[in-house]
mmCIF file of the N, C-alpha and C atoms, coordinates in Angstrom:
data_MODEL
# 
_entry.id   MODEL 
# 
loop_
_atom_site.group_PDB 
_atom_site.id 
_atom_site.type_symbol 
_atom_site.label_atom_id 
_atom_site.label_alt_id 
_atom_site.label_comp_id 
_atom_site.label_asym_id 
_atom_site.label_entity_id 
_atom_site.label_seq_id 
_atom_site.pdbx_PDB_ins_code 
_atom_site.Cartn_x 
_atom_site.Cartn_y 
_atom_site.Cartn_z 
_atom_site.occupancy 
_atom_site.B_iso_or_equiv 
_atom_site.pdbx_formal_charge 
_atom_site.auth_seq_id 
_atom_site.auth_comp_id 
_atom_site.auth_asym_id 
_atom_site.auth_atom_id 
_atom_site.pdbx_PDB_model_num 
ATOM 1   N N  . MET A 1 1  ? 88.733  115.648 98.517  1.00 0.00 ? 1  MET A N  1 
ATOM 2   C CA . MET A 1 1  ? 89.524  114.647 99.191  1.00 0.00 ? 1  MET A CA 1 
ATOM 3   C C  . MET A 1 1  ? 88.757  114.064 100.370 1.00 0.00 ? 1  MET A C  1 
ATOM 4   N N  . GLU A 1 2  ? 88.213  114.896 101.241 1.00 0.00 ? 2  GLU A N  1 
ATOM 5   C CA . GLU A 1 2  ? 87.490  114.387 102.404 1.00 0.00 ? 2  GLU A CA 1 
ATOM 6   C C  . GLU A 1 2  ? 86.216  113.645 102.020 1.00 0.00 ? 2  GLU A C  1 
ATOM 7   N N  . ASP A 1 3  ? 85.735  113.845 100.795 1.00 0.00 ? 3  ASP A N  1 
ATOM 8   C CA . ASP A 1 3  ? 84.540  113.146 100.331 1.00 0.00 ? 3  ASP A CA 1 
ATOM 9   C C  . ASP A 1 3  ? 84.866  111.760 99.765  1.00 0.00 ? 3  ASP A C  1 
ATOM 10  N N  . ASP A 1 4  ? 86.139  111.465 99.573  1.00 0.00 ? 4  ASP A N  1 
ATOM 11  C CA . ASP A 1 4  ? 86.561  110.187 99.014  1.00 0.00 ? 4  ASP A CA 1 
ATOM 12  C C  . ASP A 1 4  ? 86.376  109.086 100.061 1.00 0.00 ? 4  ASP A C  1 
ATOM 13  N N  . PRO A 1 5  ? 85.601  108.038 99.747  1.00 0.00 ? 5  PRO A N  1 
ATOM 14  C CA . PRO A 1 5  ? 85.339  106.970 100.722 1.00 0.00 ? 5  PRO A CA 1 
ATOM 15  C C  . PRO A 1 5  ? 86.604  106.281 101.236 1.00 0.00 ? 5  PRO A C  1 
ATOM 16  N N  . LEU A 1 6  ? 87.573  106.019 100.357 1.00 0.00 ? 6  LEU A N  1 
ATOM 17  C CA . LEU A 1 6  ? 88.813  105.377 100.790 1.00 0.00 ? 6  LEU A CA 1 
ATOM 18  C C  . LEU A 1 6  ? 89.558  106.276 101.768 1.00 0.00 ? 6  LEU A C  1 
ATOM 19  N N  . HIS A 1 7  ? 89.625  107.542 101.452 1.00 0.00 ? 7  HIS A N  1 
ATOM 20  C CA . HIS A 1 7  ? 90.310  108.504 102.323 1.00 0.00 ? 7  HIS A CA 1 
ATOM 21  C C  . HIS A 1 7  ? 89.662  108.531 103.700 1.00 0.00 ? 7  HIS A C  1 
ATOM 22  N N  . LYS A 1 8  ? 88.351  108.617 103.745 1.00 0.00 ? 8  LYS A N  1 
ATOM 23  C CA . LYS A 1 8  ? 87.626  108.633 105.020 1.00 0.00 ? 8  LYS A CA 1 
ATOM 24  C C  . LYS A 1 8  ? 87.895  107.367 105.824 1.00 0.00 ? 8  LYS A C  1 
ATOM 25  N N  . THR A 1 9  ? 87.853  106.225 105.162 1.00 0.00 ? 9  THR A N  1 
ATOM 26  C CA . THR A 1 9  ? 88.073  104.944 105.825 1.00 0.00 ? 9  THR A CA 1 
ATOM 27  C C  . THR A 1 9  ? 89.488  104.850 106.390 1.00 0.00 ? 9  THR A C  1 
ATOM 28  N N  . LEU A 1 10 ? 90.467  105.255 105.607 1.00 0.00 ? 10 LEU A N  1 
ATOM 29  C CA . LEU A 1 10 ? 91.853  105.189 106.067 1.00 0.00 ? 10 LEU A CA 1 
ATOM 30  C C  . LEU A 1 10 ? 92.101  106.089 107.271 1.00 0.00 ? 10 LEU A C  1 
ATOM 31  N N  . VAL A 1 11 ? 91.649  107.323 107.201 1.00 0.00 ? 11 VAL A N  1 
ATOM 32  C CA . VAL A 1 11 ? 91.863  108.259 108.311 1.00 0.00 ? 11 VAL A CA 1 
ATOM 33  C C  . VAL A 1 11 ? 91.174  107.735 109.571 1.00 0.00 ? 11 VAL A C  1 
ATOM 34  N N  . ALA A 1 12 ? 89.961  107.236 109.443 1.00 0.00 ? 12 ALA A N  1 
ATOM 35  C CA . ALA A 1 12 ? 89.240  106.705 110.605 1.00 0.00 ? 12 ALA A CA 1 
ATOM 36  C C  . ALA A 1 12 ? 89.922  105.452 111.153 1.00 0.00 ? 12 ALA A C  1 
ATOM 37  N N  . SER A 1 13 ? 90.367  104.574 110.264 1.00 0.00 ? 13 SER A N  1 
ATOM 38  C CA . SER A 1 13 ? 91.007  103.334 110.698 1.00 0.00 ? 13 SER A CA 1 
ATOM 39  C C  . SER A 1 13 ? 92.352  103.580 111.373 1.00 0.00 ? 13 SER A C  1 
ATOM 40  N N  . LEU A 1 14 ? 93.065  104.584 110.935 1.00 0.00 ? 14 LEU A N  1 
ATOM 41  C CA . LEU A 1 14 ? 94.387  104.864 111.474 1.00 0.00 ? 14 LEU A CA 1 
ATOM 42  C C  . LEU A 1 14 ? 94.372  105.813 112.665 1.00 0.00 ? 14 LEU A C  1 
ATOM 43  N N  . ALA A 1 15 ? 93.210  106.326 113.008 1.00 0.00 ? 15 ALA A N  1 
ATOM 44  C CA . ALA A 1 15 ? 93.101  107.305 114.094 1.00 0.00 ? 15 ALA A CA 1 
ATOM 45  C C  . ALA A 1 15 ? 93.647  106.777 115.416 1.00 0.00 ? 15 ALA A C  1 
ATOM 46  N N  . ALA A 1 16 ? 93.578  105.477 115.638 1.00 0.00 ? 16 ALA A N  1 
ATOM 47  C CA . ALA A 1 16 ? 94.086  104.892 116.888 1.00 0.00 ? 16 ALA A CA 1 
ATOM 48  C C  . ALA A 1 16 ? 95.600  105.076 117.030 1.00 0.00 ? 16 ALA A C  1 
ATOM 49  N N  . LEU A 1 17 ? 96.301  105.309 115.927 1.00 0.00 ? 17 LEU A N  1 
ATOM 50  C CA . LEU A 1 17 ? 97.746  105.549 115.988 1.00 0.00 ? 17 LEU A CA 1 
ATOM 51  C C  . LEU A 1 17 ? 98.066  106.935 116.522 1.00 0.00 ? 17 LEU A C  1 
ATOM 52  N N  . GLY A 1 18 ? 97.066  107.798 116.544 1.00 0.00 ? 18 GLY A N  1 
ATOM 53  C CA . GLY A 1 18 ? 97.250  109.160 117.044 1.00 0.00 ? 18 GLY A CA 1 
ATOM 54  C C  . GLY A 1 18 ? 97.852  110.088 116.003 1.00 0.00 ? 18 GLY A C  1 
ATOM 55  N N  . ASP A 1 19 ? 97.422  111.316 116.023 1.00 0.00 ? 19 ASP A N  1 
ATOM 56  C CA . ASP A 1 19 ? 97.940  112.399 115.194 1.00 0.00 ? 19 ASP A CA 1 
ATOM 57  C C  . ASP A 1 19 ? 98.018  112.069 113.709 1.00 0.00 ? 19 ASP A C  1 
ATOM 58  N N  . ILE A 1 20 ? 96.974  111.454 113.159 1.00 0.00 ? 20 ILE A N  1 
ATOM 59  C CA . ILE A 1 20 ? 96.873  111.230 111.718 1.00 0.00 ? 20 ILE A CA 1 
ATOM 60  C C  . ILE A 1 20 ? 96.171  112.440 111.108 1.00 0.00 ? 20 ILE A C  1 
ATOM 61  N N  . THR A 1 21 ? 96.820  113.061 110.132 1.00 0.00 ? 21 THR A N  1 
ATOM 62  C CA . THR A 1 21 ? 96.241  114.205 109.438 1.00 0.00 ? 21 THR A CA 1 
ATOM 63  C C  . THR A 1 21 ? 96.359  113.972 107.942 1.00 0.00 ? 21 THR A C  1 
ATOM 64  N N  . SER A 1 22 ? 95.683  114.811 107.179 1.00 0.00 ? 22 SER A N  1 
ATOM 65  C CA . SER A 1 22 ? 95.773  114.710 105.727 1.00 0.00 ? 22 SER A CA 1 
ATOM 66  C C  . SER A 1 22 ? 95.688  116.102 105.122 1.00 0.00 ? 22 SER A C  1 
ATOM 67  N N  . ARG A 1 23 ? 96.245  116.220 103.929 1.00 0.00 ? 23 ARG A N  1 
ATOM 68  C CA . ARG A 1 23 ? 96.205  117.469 103.172 1.00 0.00 ? 23 ARG A CA 1 
ATOM 69  C C  . ARG A 1 23 ? 96.056  117.136 101.696 1.00 0.00 ? 23 ARG A C  1 
ATOM 70  N N  . PRO A 1 24 ? 95.385  118.020 100.964 1.00 0.00 ? 24 PRO A N  1 
ATOM 71  C CA . PRO A 1 24 ? 95.295  117.809 99.519  1.00 0.00 ? 24 PRO A CA 1 
ATOM 72  C C  . PRO A 1 24 ? 96.695  117.775 98.893  1.00 0.00 ? 24 PRO A C  1 
ATOM 73  N N  . MET A 1 25 ? 96.890  116.850 97.953  1.00 0.00 ? 25 MET A N  1 
ATOM 74  C CA . MET A 1 25 ? 98.200  116.720 97.325  1.00 0.00 ? 25 MET A CA 1 
ATOM 75  C C  . MET A 1 25 ? 98.063  115.997 95.994  1.00 0.00 ? 25 MET A C  1 
ATOM 76  N N  . PHE A 1 26 ? 98.565  116.599 94.943  1.00 0.00 ? 26 PHE A N  1 
ATOM 77  C CA . PHE A 1 26 ? 98.624  115.972 93.620  1.00 0.00 ? 26 PHE A CA 1 
ATOM 78  C C  . PHE A 1 26 ? 97.278  115.425 93.152  1.00 0.00 ? 26 PHE A C  1 
ATOM 79  N N  . GLY A 1 27 ? 96.200  116.101 93.444  1.00 0.00 ? 27 GLY A N  1 
ATOM 80  C CA . GLY A 1 27 ? 94.880  115.643 93.038  1.00 0.00 ? 27 GLY A CA 1 
ATOM 81  C C  . GLY A 1 27 ? 94.317  114.556 93.935  1.00 0.00 ? 27 GLY A C  1 
ATOM 82  N N  . GLY A 1 28 ? 95.028  114.211 94.982  1.00 0.00 ? 28 GLY A N  1 
ATOM 83  C CA . GLY A 1 28 ? 94.586  113.218 95.957  1.00 0.00 ? 28 GLY A CA 1 
ATOM 84  C C  . GLY A 1 28 ? 94.771  113.787 97.343  1.00 0.00 ? 28 GLY A C  1 
ATOM 85  N N  . GLY A 1 29 ? 95.206  112.956 98.266  1.00 0.00 ? 29 GLY A N  1 
ATOM 86  C CA . GLY A 1 29 ? 95.425  113.432 99.621  1.00 0.00 ? 29 GLY A CA 1 
ATOM 87  C C  . GLY A 1 29 ? 96.637  112.794 100.250 1.00 0.00 ? 29 GLY A C  1 
ATOM 88  N N  . GLY A 1 30 ? 97.499  113.621 100.841 1.00 0.00 ? 30 GLY A N  1 
ATOM 89  C CA . GLY A 1 30 ? 98.662  113.121 101.558 1.00 0.00 ? 30 GLY A CA 1 
ATOM 90  C C  . GLY A 1 30 ? 98.259  112.721 102.968 1.00 0.00 ? 30 GLY A C  1 
ATOM 91  N N  . LEU A 1 31 ? 98.749  111.590 103.443 1.00 0.00 ? 31 LEU A N  1 
ATOM 92  C CA . LEU A 1 31 ? 98.488  111.121 104.805 1.00 0.00 ? 31 LEU A CA 1 
ATOM 93  C C  . LEU A 1 31 ? 99.741  111.310 105.645 1.00 0.00 ? 31 LEU A C  1 
ATOM 94  N N  . TYR A 1 32 ? 99.558  111.882 106.827 1.00 0.00 ? 32 TYR A N  1 
ATOM 95  C CA . TYR A 1 32 ? 100.678 112.217 107.700 1.00 0.00 ? 32 TYR A CA 1 
ATOM 96  C C  . TYR A 1 32 ? 100.469 111.602 109.077 1.00 0.00 ? 32 TYR A C  1 
ATOM 97  N N  . TRP A 1 33 ? 101.565 111.181 109.685 1.00 0.00 ? 33 TRP A N  1 
ATOM 98  C CA . TRP A 1 33 ? 101.556 110.705 111.068 1.00 0.00 ? 33 TRP A CA 1 
ATOM 99  C C  . TRP A 1 33 ? 102.588 111.529 111.808 1.00 0.00 ? 33 TRP A C  1 
ATOM 100 N N  . HIS A 1 34 ? 102.132 112.268 112.804 1.00 0.00 ? 34 HIS A N  1 
ATOM 101 C CA . HIS A 1 34 ? 102.998 113.182 113.562 1.00 0.00 ? 34 HIS A CA 1 
ATOM 102 C C  . HIS A 1 34 ? 103.756 114.116 112.624 1.00 0.00 ? 34 HIS A C  1 
ATOM 103 N N  . GLY A 1 35 ? 103.088 114.586 111.573 1.00 0.00 ? 35 GLY A N  1 
ATOM 104 C CA . GLY A 1 35 ? 103.670 115.548 110.649 1.00 0.00 ? 35 GLY A CA 1 
ATOM 105 C C  . GLY A 1 35 ? 104.555 114.971 109.561 1.00 0.00 ? 35 GLY A C  1 
ATOM 106 N N  . THR A 1 36 ? 104.762 113.667 109.538 1.00 0.00 ? 36 THR A N  1 
ATOM 107 C CA . THR A 1 36 ? 105.598 113.031 108.524 1.00 0.00 ? 36 THR A CA 1 
ATOM 108 C C  . THR A 1 36 ? 104.715 112.289 107.533 1.00 0.00 ? 36 THR A C  1 
ATOM 109 N N  . ILE A 1 37 ? 104.890 112.610 106.257 1.00 0.00 ? 37 ILE A N  1 
ATOM 110 C CA . ILE A 1 37 ? 104.066 111.953 105.243 1.00 0.00 ? 37 ILE A CA 1 
ATOM 111 C C  . ILE A 1 37 ? 104.458 110.475 105.129 1.00 0.00 ? 37 ILE A C  1 
ATOM 112 N N  . PHE A 1 38 ? 103.437 109.622 105.041 1.00 0.00 ? 38 PHE A N  1 
ATOM 113 C CA . PHE A 1 38 ? 103.705 108.190 104.876 1.00 0.00 ? 38 PHE A CA 1 
ATOM 114 C C  . PHE A 1 38 ? 102.918 107.599 103.716 1.00 0.00 ? 38 PHE A C  1 
ATOM 115 N N  . GLY A 1 39 ? 101.992 108.345 103.144 1.00 0.00 ? 39 GLY A N  1 
ATOM 116 C CA . GLY A 1 39 ? 101.239 107.806 102.027 1.00 0.00 ? 39 GLY A CA 1 
ATOM 117 C C  . GLY A 1 39 ? 100.439 108.866 101.303 1.00 0.00 ? 39 GLY A C  1 
ATOM 118 N N  . ILE A 1 40 ? 99.982  108.496 100.130 1.00 0.00 ? 40 ILE A N  1 
ATOM 119 C CA . ILE A 1 40 ? 99.122  109.359 99.319  1.00 0.00 ? 40 ILE A CA 1 
ATOM 120 C C  . ILE A 1 40 ? 97.935  108.520 98.852  1.00 0.00 ? 40 ILE A C  1 
ATOM 121 N N  . VAL A 1 41 ? 96.739  109.063 99.039  1.00 0.00 ? 41 VAL A N  1 
ATOM 122 C CA . VAL A 1 41 ? 95.528  108.436 98.510  1.00 0.00 ? 41 VAL A CA 1 
ATOM 123 C C  . VAL A 1 41 ? 95.219  109.134 97.200  1.00 0.00 ? 41 VAL A C  1 
ATOM 124 N N  . PHE A 1 42 ? 95.154  108.360 96.126  1.00 0.00 ? 42 PHE A N  1 
ATOM 125 C CA . PHE A 1 42 ? 94.852  108.907 94.810  1.00 0.00 ? 42 PHE A CA 1 
ATOM 126 C C  . PHE A 1 42 ? 93.921  107.948 94.108  1.00 0.00 ? 42 PHE A C  1 
ATOM 127 N N  . GLY A 1 43 ? 92.756  108.453 93.710  1.00 0.00 ? 43 GLY A N  1 
ATOM 128 C CA . GLY A 1 43 ? 91.760  107.579 93.099  1.00 0.00 ? 43 GLY A CA 1 
ATOM 129 C C  . GLY A 1 43 ? 91.308  106.562 94.130  1.00 0.00 ? 43 GLY A C  1 
ATOM 130 N N  . ASP A 1 44 ? 91.358  105.319 93.773  1.00 0.00 ? 44 ASP A N  1 
ATOM 131 C CA . ASP A 1 44 ? 90.945  104.267 94.711  1.00 0.00 ? 44 ASP A CA 1 
ATOM 132 C C  . ASP A 1 44 ? 92.143  103.476 95.228  1.00 0.00 ? 44 ASP A C  1 
ATOM 133 N N  . ARG A 1 45 ? 93.302  104.146 95.306  1.00 0.00 ? 45 ARG A N  1 
ATOM 134 C CA . ARG A 1 45 ? 94.518  103.454 95.744  1.00 0.00 ? 45 ARG A CA 1 
ATOM 135 C C  . ARG A 1 45 ? 95.251  104.233 96.833  1.00 0.00 ? 45 ARG A C  1 
ATOM 136 N N  . LEU A 1 46 ? 95.946  103.483 97.666  1.00 0.00 ? 46 LEU A N  1 
ATOM 137 C CA . LEU A 1 46 ? 96.831  104.049 98.671  1.00 0.00 ? 46 LEU A CA 1 
ATOM 138 C C  . LEU A 1 46 ? 98.255  103.734 98.250  1.00 0.00 ? 46 LEU A C  1 
ATOM 139 N N  . TYR A 1 47 ? 99.063  104.775 98.119  1.00 0.00 ? 47 TYR A N  1 
ATOM 140 C CA . TYR A 1 47 ? 100.475 104.626 97.800  1.00 0.00 ? 47 TYR A CA 1 
ATOM 141 C C  . TYR A 1 47 ? 101.267 104.945 99.062  1.00 0.00 ? 47 TYR A C  1 
ATOM 142 N N  . LEU A 1 48 ? 102.104 104.000 99.487  1.00 0.00 ? 48 LEU A N  1 
ATOM 143 C CA . LEU A 1 48 ? 102.884 104.182 100.697 1.00 0.00 ? 48 LEU A CA 1 
ATOM 144 C C  . LEU A 1 48 ? 104.298 104.647 100.365 1.00 0.00 ? 48 LEU A C  1 
ATOM 145 N N  . LYS A 1 49 ? 104.796 105.540 101.186 1.00 0.00 ? 49 LYS A N  1 
ATOM 146 C CA . LYS A 1 49 ? 106.155 106.028 101.023 1.00 0.00 ? 49 LYS A CA 1 
ATOM 147 C C  . LYS A 1 49 ? 107.104 105.041 101.694 1.00 0.00 ? 49 LYS A C  1 
ATOM 148 N N  . VAL A 1 50 ? 108.126 104.627 100.971 1.00 0.00 ? 50 VAL A N  1 
ATOM 149 C CA . VAL A 1 50 ? 109.123 103.718 101.520 1.00 0.00 ? 50 VAL A CA 1 
ATOM 150 C C  . VAL A 1 50 ? 110.513 104.313 101.301 1.00 0.00 ? 50 VAL A C  1 
ATOM 151 N N  . ASP A 1 51 ? 111.462 103.796 102.024 1.00 0.00 ? 51 ASP A N  1 
ATOM 152 C CA . ASP A 1 51 ? 112.860 104.158 101.826 1.00 0.00 ? 51 ASP A CA 1 
ATOM 153 C C  . ASP A 1 51 ? 113.684 102.877 101.865 1.00 0.00 ? 51 ASP A C  1 
ATOM 154 N N  . ASP A 1 52 ? 115.004 103.010 101.810 1.00 0.00 ? 52 ASP A N  1 
ATOM 155 C CA . ASP A 1 52 ? 115.855 101.822 101.798 1.00 0.00 ? 52 ASP A CA 1 
ATOM 156 C C  . ASP A 1 52 ? 115.660 100.961 103.040 1.00 0.00 ? 52 ASP A C  1 
ATOM 157 N N  . GLN A 1 53 ? 115.355 101.599 104.162 1.00 0.00 ? 53 GLN A N  1 
ATOM 158 C CA . GLN A 1 53 ? 115.185 100.872 105.412 1.00 0.00 ? 53 GLN A CA 1 
ATOM 159 C C  . GLN A 1 53 ? 113.866 100.097 105.471 1.00 0.00 ? 53 GLN A C  1 
ATOM 160 N N  . SER A 1 54 ? 112.793 100.632 104.886 1.00 0.00 ? 54 SER A N  1 
ATOM 161 C CA . SER A 1 54 ? 111.475 100.000 104.993 1.00 0.00 ? 54 SER A CA 1 
ATOM 162 C C  . SER A 1 54 ? 111.048 99.218  103.743 1.00 0.00 ? 54 SER A C  1 
ATOM 163 N N  . ARG A 1 55 ? 111.769 99.372  102.658 1.00 0.00 ? 55 ARG A N  1 
ATOM 164 C CA . ARG A 1 55 ? 111.366 98.762  101.377 1.00 0.00 ? 55 ARG A CA 1 
ATOM 165 C C  . ARG A 1 55 ? 111.137 97.259  101.480 1.00 0.00 ? 55 ARG A C  1 
ATOM 166 N N  . ASP A 1 56 ? 112.069 96.534  102.067 1.00 0.00 ? 56 ASP A N  1 
ATOM 167 C CA . ASP A 1 56 ? 111.936 95.065  102.163 1.00 0.00 ? 56 ASP A CA 1 
ATOM 168 C C  . ASP A 1 56 ? 110.703 94.650  102.965 1.00 0.00 ? 56 ASP A C  1 
ATOM 169 N N  . ASP A 1 57 ? 110.382 95.394  104.036 1.00 0.00 ? 57 ASP A N  1 
ATOM 170 C CA . ASP A 1 57 ? 109.187 95.090  104.828 1.00 0.00 ? 57 ASP A CA 1 
ATOM 171 C C  . ASP A 1 57 ? 107.926 95.252  103.988 1.00 0.00 ? 57 ASP A C  1 
ATOM 172 N N  . TYR A 1 58 ? 107.843 96.309  103.198 1.00 0.00 ? 58 TYR A N  1 
ATOM 173 C CA . TYR A 1 58 ? 106.670 96.524  102.354 1.00 0.00 ? 58 TYR A CA 1 
ATOM 174 C C  . TYR A 1 58 ? 106.570 95.461  101.274 1.00 0.00 ? 58 TYR A C  1 
ATOM 175 N N  . LEU A 1 59 ? 107.714 95.131  100.665 1.00 0.00 ? 59 LEU A N  1 
ATOM 176 C CA . LEU A 1 59 ? 107.689 94.120  99.616  1.00 0.00 ? 59 LEU A CA 1 
ATOM 177 C C  . LEU A 1 59 ? 107.316 92.754  100.169 1.00 0.00 ? 59 LEU A C  1 
ATOM 178 N N  . ALA A 1 60 ? 107.752 92.433  101.372 1.00 0.00 ? 60 ALA A N  1 
ATOM 179 C CA . ALA A 1 60 ? 107.416 91.147  101.989 1.00 0.00 ? 60 ALA A CA 1 
ATOM 180 C C  . ALA A 1 60 ? 105.922 91.039  102.272 1.00 0.00 ? 60 ALA A C  1 
ATOM 181 N N  . GLY A 1 61 ? 105.279 92.163  102.547 1.00 0.00 ? 61 GLY A N  1 
ATOM 182 C CA . GLY A 1 61 ? 103.839 92.154  102.836 1.00 0.00 ? 61 GLY A CA 1 
ATOM 183 C C  . GLY A 1 61 ? 102.984 92.363  101.618 1.00 0.00 ? 61 GLY A C  1 
ATOM 184 N N  . SER A 1 62 ? 103.592 92.582  100.482 1.00 0.00 ? 62 SER A N  1 
ATOM 185 C CA . SER A 1 62 ? 102.863 92.858  99.243  1.00 0.00 ? 62 SER A CA 1 
ATOM 186 C C  . SER A 1 62 ? 102.561 91.563  98.498  1.00 0.00 ? 62 SER A C  1 
ATOM 187 N N  . SER A 1 63 ? 101.396 91.536  97.869  1.00 0.00 ? 63 SER A N  1 
ATOM 188 C CA . SER A 1 63 ? 101.030 90.372  97.071  1.00 0.00 ? 63 SER A CA 1 
ATOM 189 C C  . SER A 1 63 ? 101.376 90.587  95.597  1.00 0.00 ? 63 SER A C  1 
ATOM 190 N N  . THR A 1 64 ? 101.883 91.780  95.265  1.00 0.00 ? 64 THR A N  1 
ATOM 191 C CA . THR A 1 64 ? 102.244 92.050  93.864  1.00 0.00 ? 64 THR A CA 1 
ATOM 192 C C  . THR A 1 64 ? 103.717 92.334  93.739  1.00 0.00 ? 64 THR A C  1 
# 
């Protein structure tokens, strides 16, 4: 997981938010902010966790 270029880039880019950690998960890596999971890096993709409150914001920013 730590050898994955996307994973390294994401963790480094998000470090300014403070307390970004990661753990191996489902063959990829779970991304956490202050202990709360917000995404999974798997292969060359980032999957973000959404709920009813955040879904519309993610869809509005999505090109797909």
